[in-house]
N, C-alpha and C positions, 0 to 999 in steps of 0.2 A: 345763315344758309341764303342762297341766292334764290330769287324768285323762279319758279319753274318756267314761267313763261319766258324768261330771258334765254332758256334753253331752245324752247320751241320755236322763238322767233327766228332762229337760224335757218329754218325751213320755210320761211314766209312765202317764198317764192312757189311751194307746192299749194295749190288752190284748197285742197281738203284742209291743209294746215293753216292757211290763211282764214278760212272760215271758222275754224276751231278757235284761233286766236280772237277773231271777232266775238265769238261766243263768250269766251272768258272776260274779256273786256267790258262787254255789256253786263254780263252778271255783277262784275265788280262796280260798275257804274251805279245800277240799280241799288247795289247794296250801300255804297258809300253815300249816294244821296237820299238814303231811306224811302225809296220808291218800292215799298215791299210787295204791293199787288203786282206791279210790272215784273219784279224778281221773280215772284211765285209763278207768273204766266211764262216767262222766259224759262224757268225750270221745267214747267211742263212741256214746253216746245222741244227743249233738250231731251227729255224723257221720251219724247216721240221720234226724235231724230235718231237716237242711239237706243232704240226699243229693246234689243237682244241684250245689250251690255247693260242697260238700267235694270232689267230683270235679274241677270246674274248677280250685279251689284246689291240689288234689294234682298236676295236670297242669302248673300254672305253677311250683309249689314243689316241685320234683323231690327234693330232699334232704330225707328223711324223718327225723323225730327219732329218736334213739337212747337218749336218756336222759329221766328224768322231768322235768328241768328244761326240756330242748329242747320235750318235748310240751306242757308248760304255755305256753311262749313262742309256740309255734307257734298253740296254740288261743286264746291271747288275741289274737294278731295276725288270725287268721281271724275271731274274733268282733268286733274292732274294725271290720273291713270290713263283716261281715254287719249289724252294727247300723245302719251308715249306710245300707246298701241297706233295710232295713226301714223305717227313717224316711222315706226318699225315696218308697218304694212305698206305705206306709200313711197318711201325712200330707201332704195335698195342699198346705198352706200351711206347711210345715215350716220355711221360712226367716223367717217372721214371729217365731218364738221364739228366734232365734240371732243372736248377733253376726256382724258381717261376717267375722271371723276364723273362727268356728265354721262358718259357711257354706262358707267356703273349704276348711276341713278335711273336711267331710262330703262335699261335692262332689268333692274329689280322691280320697277313698277310693272313692266310686261309680264313679267313672271308671276305676279301676284294678281293679274286681271284675268289669268288663265284659269 
């Protein structure tokens, strides 16, 4: 499967999406370079940035991560859904830039965020 970030990069001309992409790239950098304290701090900042969405996410996903790897995977999954939500809310004609499969992917994620 294609990395979901490739889909969202089609909208990097939209500031909110660009900021979101930067957040994902930074999370991945901290994880890949094993800078776990910085990764955890970044995750805390994301939780504050997306406060309402984080509260909903944690209500639905009740098993809290206990390791750095679990924290990373949880944050990636959250950001994957959050990116779809940002695109649908900020880009009125978002479907025009996507393939049929990408549209299904984004809409599936958005419907599971609600």
